[in-house]
LUMFIMI-462971 format. One record per residue: x, y, z of N, C-alpha, C in turn. Coordinates in steps of 0.1 Angstrom, whole numbers, plus 5000, padded with zeros to 4 digits. Layout:
<vexpas>
X;Y;Z;X;Y;Z;X;Y;Z
...
</vexpas>
This chain:
<vexpas>
6505;3883;0416;6520;3874;0411;6531;3884;0406
6528;3897;0402;6537;3904;0397;6541;3914;0409
6531;3917;0419;6537;3923;0433;6546;3913;0438
6545;3900;0440;6551;3890;0446;6564;3890;0440
6566;3890;0427;6579;3889;0420;6586;3903;0424
6581;3914;0425;6586;3926;0427;6592;3928;0443
6585;3921;0449;6590;3919;0467;6603;3910;0467
6605;3902;0458;6616;3893;0457;6631;3900;0449
6627;3911;0442;6637;3917;0435;6640;3930;0441
6652;3933;0445;6652;3948;0452;6651;3958;0441
6650;3970;0445;6644;3981;0437;6658;3987;0432
6659;3991;0419;6672;4000;0414;6673;3996;0399
6682;4001;0392;6683;3999;0376;6683;3984;0373
6674;3983;0363;6676;3970;0358;6664;3959;0364
6657;3967;0371;6649;3958;0381;6637;3950;0371
6633;3956;0358;6627;3947;0350;6633;3935;0345
6644;3937;0342;6650;3928;0336;6654;3917;0345
6658;3920;0358;6659;3909;0370;6646;3903;0371
6634;3908;0371;6621;3901;0374;6617;3892;0362
6624;3897;0350;6618;3887;0339;6629;3872;0340
6640;3876;0344;6650;3863;0346;6645;3856;0360
6640;3862;0369;6634;3853;0380;6622;3848;0376
6613;3852;0367;6601;3847;0363;6605;3835;0353
6615;3834;0345;6617;3825;0337;6628;3816;0345
6633;3817;0356;6637;3805;0366;6627;3798;0370
6617;3807;0376;6606;3801;0384;6598;3793;0375
6596;3794;0362;6589;3786;0352;6596;3776;0350
6610;3777;0348;6619;3763;0346;6616;3753;0356
6617;3758;0369;6615;3749;0381;6601;3743;0384
6589;3752;0379;6577;3745;0381;6572;3739;0368
6576;3741;0357;6567;3739;0345;6565;3723;0343
6573;3715;0350;6570;3701;0349;6557;3699;0359
6558;3704;0371;6546;3704;0381;6535;3709;0373
6533;3718;0367;6521;3725;0359;6517;3716;0350
6526;3713;0341;6521;3703;0329;6517;3690;0333
6522;3684;0345;6517;3671;0352;6502;3675;0358
6501;3685;0364;6487;3689;0369;6477;3688;0358
6481;3700;0347;6471;3701;0337;6468;3689;0327
6480;3682;0326;6476;3673;0315;6474;3657;0320
6479;3656;0335;6477;3643;0341;6466;3642;0350
6469;3651;0361;6459;3651;0373;6444;3656;0367
6444;3667;0363;6429;3671;0357;6421;3663;0349
6428;3655;0339;6422;3646;0329;6418;3633;0338
6427;3628;0346;6424;3615;0354;6413;3620;0364
6415;3631;0372;6402;3633;0378;6388;3636;0374
6390;3642;0359;6377;3645;0354;6371;3633;0347
6379;3623;0342;6375;3612;0334;6374;3597;0338
6386;3595;0347;6389;3582;0351;6386;3580;0366
6391;3586;0375;6389;3585;0387;6390;3599;0397
6383;3598;0407;6383;3610;0415;6380;3606;0430
6382;3615;0438;6379;3614;0453;6371;3629;0458
6363;3626;0465;6355;3636;0473;6351;3636;0486
6352;3647;0492;6350;3648;0508;6333;3648;0509
6330;3641;0518;6313;3641;0519;6312;3651;0532
6305;3661;0532;6302;3671;0544;6287;3669;0548
6278;3660;0545;6266;3659;0550;6262;3645;0549
6250;3644;0561;6249;3632;0565;6237;3625;0556
6236;3628;0545;6221;3622;0536;6224;3608;0534
6237;3604;0531;6240;3590;0532;6244;3580;0543
6241;3586;0554;6244;3581;0567;6233;3567;0567
6239;3554;0572;6250;3552;0580;6261;3545;0568
6257;3545;0554;6268;3541;0545;6278;3549;0543
6277;3562;0542;6287;3572;0542;6284;3582;0552
6295;3587;0559;6294;3598;0570;6300;3609;0566
6296;3620;0574;6301;3632;0576;6317;3631;0575
6326;3637;0568;6338;3635;0568;6345;3623;0562
6338;3614;0555;6344;3605;0545;6351;3611;0532
6362;3605;0529;6369;3607;0516;6363;3597;0507
6355;3598;0496;6351;3585;0489;6358;3584;0478
6362;3572;0474;6367;3570;0459;6356;3567;0447
6357;3576;0439;6348;3577;0429;6353;3570;0413
6347;3559;0408;6350;3553;0397;6343;3557;0388
6350;3568;0379;6345;3575;0368;6345;3567;0355
6348;3557;0355;6346;3549;0344;6339;3536;0345
6330;3538;0356;6324;3524;0360;6314;3520;0349
6307;3534;0341;6297;3532;0331;6302;3537;0318
6312;3545;0317;6313;3552;0304;6327;3558;0307
6332;3565;0292;6343;3573;0292;6338;3585;0288
6344;3598;0295;6340;3610;0291;6350;3618;0285
6347;3628;0278;6359;3637;0274;6363;3646;0288
6378;3650;0291;6377;3655;0302;6371;3668;0302
6367;3673;0316;6361;3683;0317;6347;3688;0313
6341;3675;0305;6327;3677;0300;6321;3666;0303
6307;3668;0300;6296;3656;0300;6297;3647;0288
6304;3649;0278;6305;3643;0266;6307;3628;0267
6302;3619;0264;6306;3605;0264;6311;3600;0251
6325;3594;0252;6330;3587;0240;6329;3573;0239
6324;3567;0250;6320;3553;0250;6313;3551;0260
6305;3541;0262;6297;3536;0272;6294;3520;0270
6297;3515;0285;6296;3499;0284;6288;3495;0295
6284;3501;0301;6272;3496;0313;6263;3509;0315
6252;3504;0327;6245;3517;0329;6243;3516;0345
6240;3528;0353;6240;3525;0366;6227;3514;0369
6230;3506;0380;6220;3495;0385;6214;3501;0397
6202;3494;0399;6196;3496;0411;6204;3492;0423
6206;3500;0432;6215;3498;0445;6229;3505;0443
6233;3507;0433;6244;3514;0430;6247;3526;0440
6256;3531;0446;6257;3544;0452;6266;3553;0439
6259;3563;0437;6265;3572;0425;6269;3587;0429
6277;3591;0421;6280;3606;0424;6274;3614;0410
6263;3624;0414;6257;3629;0405;6256;3644;0405
6252;3651;0396;6249;3666;0397;6234;3669;0398
6233;3676;0408;6216;3679;0412;6208;3686;0403
6199;3682;0394;6189;3688;0388;6188;3704;0391
6188;3708;0406;6184;3721;0408;6193;3731;0407
6208;3727;0411;6215;3736;0410;6230;3734;0408
6231;3720;0403;6242;3714;0397;6255;3710;0409
6248;3712;0420;6257;3708;0430;6259;3692;0429
6271;3688;0433;6276;3673;0433;6272;3667;0444
6262;3655;0441;6256;3647;0452;6259;3632;0452
6260;3625;0465;6262;3612;0466;6248;3608;0468
6242;3597;0461;6232;3590;0466;6231;3577;0458
6220;3569;0462;6218;3555;0458;6207;3555;0446
6210;3546;0438;6200;3544;0426;6189;3536;0432
6176;3540;0432;6164;3532;0434;6157;3528;0426
6153;3537;0414;6146;3532;0403;6155;3537;0389
6155;3526;0381;6158;3525;0368;6148;3532;0357
6151;3534;0345;6142;3537;0334;6130;3526;0334
6121;3531;0334;6108;3520;0334;6103;3516;0346
6110;3518;0357;6105;3516;0371;6094;3524;0375
6087;3520;0384;6074;3526;0390;6079;3528;0404
6080;3538;0411;6081;3541;0426;6069;3546;0433
6071;3542;0447;6060;3548;0454;6065;3547;0468
6062;3558;0477;6062;3556;0492;6049;3562;0499
6047;3553;0509;6036;3556;0519;6041;3553;0532
6041;3565;0539;6044;3564;0555;6061;3557;0555
6066;3563;0547;6082;3556;0547;6084;3545;0541
6074;3536;0537;6076;3523;0531;6076;3526;0517
6089;3520;0511;6091;3520;0498;6085;3510;0491
6080;3511;0478;6075;3502;0469;6081;3504;0454
6084;3492;0450;6090;3492;0438;6082;3483;0428
6079;3487;0415;6070;3480;0407;6058;3475;0413
6051;3483;0422;6039;3474;0427;6041;3464;0439
6054;3463;0443;6058;3455;0457;6066;3464;0466
6062;3460;0478;6072;3469;0490;6082;3462;0490
6094;3471;0490;6107;3466;0491;6110;3460;0505
6114;3449;0506;6120;3442;0519;6129;3451;0527
6124;3453;0539;6130;3462;0549;6129;3458;0561
6139;3451;0566;6139;3446;0581;6144;3454;0590
6137;3455;0602;6140;3464;0614;6151;3457;0622
6160;3464;0626;6170;3457;0633;6170;3463;0648
6178;3459;0656;6178;3463;0672;6186;3474;0673
6195;3478;0662;6203;3488;0662;6200;3503;0660
6206;3514;0665;6202;3525;0662;6218;3533;0662
6217;3545;0657;6227;3552;0654;6226;3567;0657
6236;3575;0659;6231;3590;0665;6234;3596;0651
6224;3604;0648;6226;3613;0636;6226;3628;0641
6236;3636;0635;6236;3650;0636;6228;3657;0629
6217;3663;0634;6211;3672;0626;6216;3687;0621
6212;3690;0608;6217;3700;0603;6215;3713;0612
6226;3727;0610;6221;3737;0616;6227;3737;0632
6232;3726;0636;6238;3730;0648;6242;3715;0655
6246;3714;0667;6252;3703;0674;6241;3693;0679
6229;3696;0675;6218;3686;0678;6218;3672;0674
6215;3662;0681;6214;3647;0676;6203;3643;0678
6201;3634;0670;6188;3626;0669;6191;3610;0669
6182;3602;0675;6184;3588;0674;6178;3582;0663
6186;3575;0655;6179;3569;0642;6178;3557;0642
6168;3549;0639;6167;3535;0637;6170;3530;0625
6179;3520;0626;6188;3514;0617;6179;3502;0610
6177;3501;0598;6168;3490;0589;6178;3487;0579
6175;3472;0573;6182;3467;0566;6174;3465;0553
6176;3472;0541;6167;3471;0529;6173;3465;0519
6166;3456;0510;6171;3447;0502;6164;3451;0487
6172;3457;0479;6167;3462;0466;6168;3451;0455
6174;3440;0460;6173;3425;0449;6189;3424;0448
6195;3432;0437;6210;3432;0436;6217;3434;0449
6214;3443;0457;6220;3448;0471;6214;3448;0480
6219;3445;0494;6212;3448;0505;6221;3459;0515
6215;3469;0520;6222;3478;0528;6215;3486;0537
6222;3492;0546;6214;3497;0556;6210;3511;0555
6197;3515;0559;6191;3530;0560;6188;3535;0574
6184;3547;0575;6182;3552;0586;6167;3560;0587
6158;3557;0596;6148;3565;0598;6147;3573;0610
6144;3586;0611;6143;3592;0624;6131;3595;0626
6125;3592;0637;6111;3593;0643;6109;3609;0645
6098;3614;0641;6094;3626;0644;6095;3639;0635
6107;3637;0623;6112;3646;0615;6101;3647;0603
6098;3657;0597;6090;3659;0589;6094;3659;0574
6098;3647;0571;6103;3644;0558;6093;3640;0550
6096;3641;0538;6087;3635;0527;6087;3621;0525
6075;3614;0534;6077;3599;0536;6065;3593;0525
6056;3602;0519;6046;3599;0509;6049;3603;0494
6050;3599;0486;6049;3604;0469;6047;3592;0461
6044;3595;0447;6039;3585;0439;6026;3582;0437
6022;3571;0430;6035;3564;0422;6038;3574;0411
6051;3571;0407;6057;3577;0396;6066;3568;0387
6066;3569;0375;6074;3560;0365;6085;3569;0362
6095;3562;0360;6110;3567;0358;6109;3567;0342
6111;3578;0336;6112;3579;0322;6127;3574;0316
6125;3571;0304;6136;3566;0297;6149;3576;0297
6161;3572;0301;6172;3581;0302;6173;3588;0316
6164;3583;0325;6164;3591;0338;6166;3580;0351
6169;3585;0362;6171;3577;0374;6164;3583;0384
6160;3574;0395;6153;3581;0408;6164;3576;0416
6169;3586;0425;6180;3584;0435;6174;3589;0448
6178;3581;0461;6176;3584;0473;6187;3581;0480
6188;3591;0492;6198;3590;0502;6195;3580;0514
6205;3572;0517;6202;3560;0528;6195;3566;0542
6200;3580;0544;6192;3588;0556;6181;3592;0550
6168;3585;0553;6156;3588;0544;6150;3600;0551
6153;3604;0562;6148;3616;0566;6154;3627;0567
6167;3628;0561;6175;3639;0558;6183;3639;0550
6175;3637;0538;6183;3638;0525;6173;3646;0514
6181;3654;0506;6174;3661;0496;6178;3652;0481
6167;3646;0477;6169;3637;0467;6159;3638;0457
6157;3626;0451;6145;3627;0438;6133;3628;0443
6128;3626;0455;6116;3631;0463;6114;3645;0462
6125;3652;0458;6122;3669;0458;6127;3675;0447
6137;3667;0442;6143;3674;0426;6139;3667;0415
6133;3656;0416;6128;3648;0405;6138;3639;0399
6136;3634;0387;6144;3625;0385;6158;3631;0380
6170;3620;0378;6184;3626;0375;6185;3619;0362
6190;3630;0351;6193;3623;0336;6209;3615;0340
6208;3605;0330;6215;3598;0327;6230;3605;0328
6230;3615;0321;6242;3624;0318;6248;3632;0329
6237;3632;0339;6243;3639;0350;6250;3628;0361
6250;3616;0357;6256;3608;0368;6270;3605;0364
6280;3609;0371;6293;3611;0369;6303;3599;0371
6297;3589;0382;6305;3577;0384;6299;3571;0396
6306;3561;0398;6301;3551;0410;6312;3553;0421
6304;3555;0434;6314;3556;0446;6315;3541;0451
6330;3539;0451;6334;3524;0453;6336;3521;0468
6346;3532;0475;6350;3529;0487;6352;3542;0495
6353;3539;0508;6358;3549;0517;6374;3550;0518
6382;3561;0513;6396;3560;0515;6401;3564;0527
6394;3575;0534;6397;3583;0546;6387;3587;0554
6386;3586;0567;6374;3593;0575;6378;3601;0586
6371;3611;0587;6376;3618;0599;6361;3625;0606
6359;3622;0618;6348;3628;0624;6349;3644;0624
6341;3649;0616;6343;3664;0615;6333;3670;0627
6323;3661;0632;6316;3665;0646;6325;3665;0659
6335;3658;0657;6341;3656;0672;6356;3658;0668
6360;3672;0665;6375;3675;0664;6383;3666;0653
6376;3664;0643;6381;3654;0633;6389;3645;0637
6386;3636;0648;6391;3625;0651;6390;3614;0639
6402;3607;0636;6402;3595;0624;6393;3584;0630
6385;3580;0621;6375;3567;0621;6385;3556;0617
6395;3551;0621;6405;3543;0614;6399;3528;0609
6386;3526;0616;6380;3514;0611;6374;3515;0598
6371;3526;0593;6366;3530;0580;6375;3532;0569
6386;3533;0572;6398;3537;0563;6399;3524;0554
6398;3527;0540;6400;3517;0529;6390;3506;0530
6377;3510;0533;6365;3501;0533;6358;3501;0520
6349;3491;0514;6344;3491;0503;6328;3495;0508
6323;3503;0497;6308;3506;0501;6299;3495;0495
6287;3494;0504;6278;3485;0500;6268;3490;0492
</vexpas>
């Protein structure tokens, strides 16, 4: 910053004074913007509403790579800006909600779907999900979708199914031949914890791998896609996905 100011002020007598005057002038012109960012934008994004670009396909076909999603930070509670401390709480994540959370592994921000609430027993056998001892209704469709595999331009054909968790029904994708973790459990979700899965069941690192997610690590609910660009095809806009609600 100092070097940049020096480049703006010619060398010579009184250079330090001129730099100070220039610095004060820049501060007067930009202080309103600085205060707006620090005291309006940052608290709003931290505690009220946020938007996140999605770069992976773990929630395909609900959320695609290149979607900009709107995150409702006050869907469940109100937090102190820039912290996980809750000052008020009015609801809890429900089965079927698409939420943004912090990974228990490394703190990475993730978007996943709530499958198990506290007290639920979860099990999966050969990709068939069971909840509290009953298989979750999952209807096969005749549709398929192309899934970009990580690490290159390779694609795979995914089978599209319609899963019904009770409160919500939503599409999921399964990809034949992938060595995903299709068997686990039964496990019972502890108090204050949640079990999360990606809708792309064979290309999602989720609670099957890193375990339960604490309630405090759930930051908000993903409500809608604001914008969408196909990052696998020269960032072409997906106009049909602009301003669409998430299921």
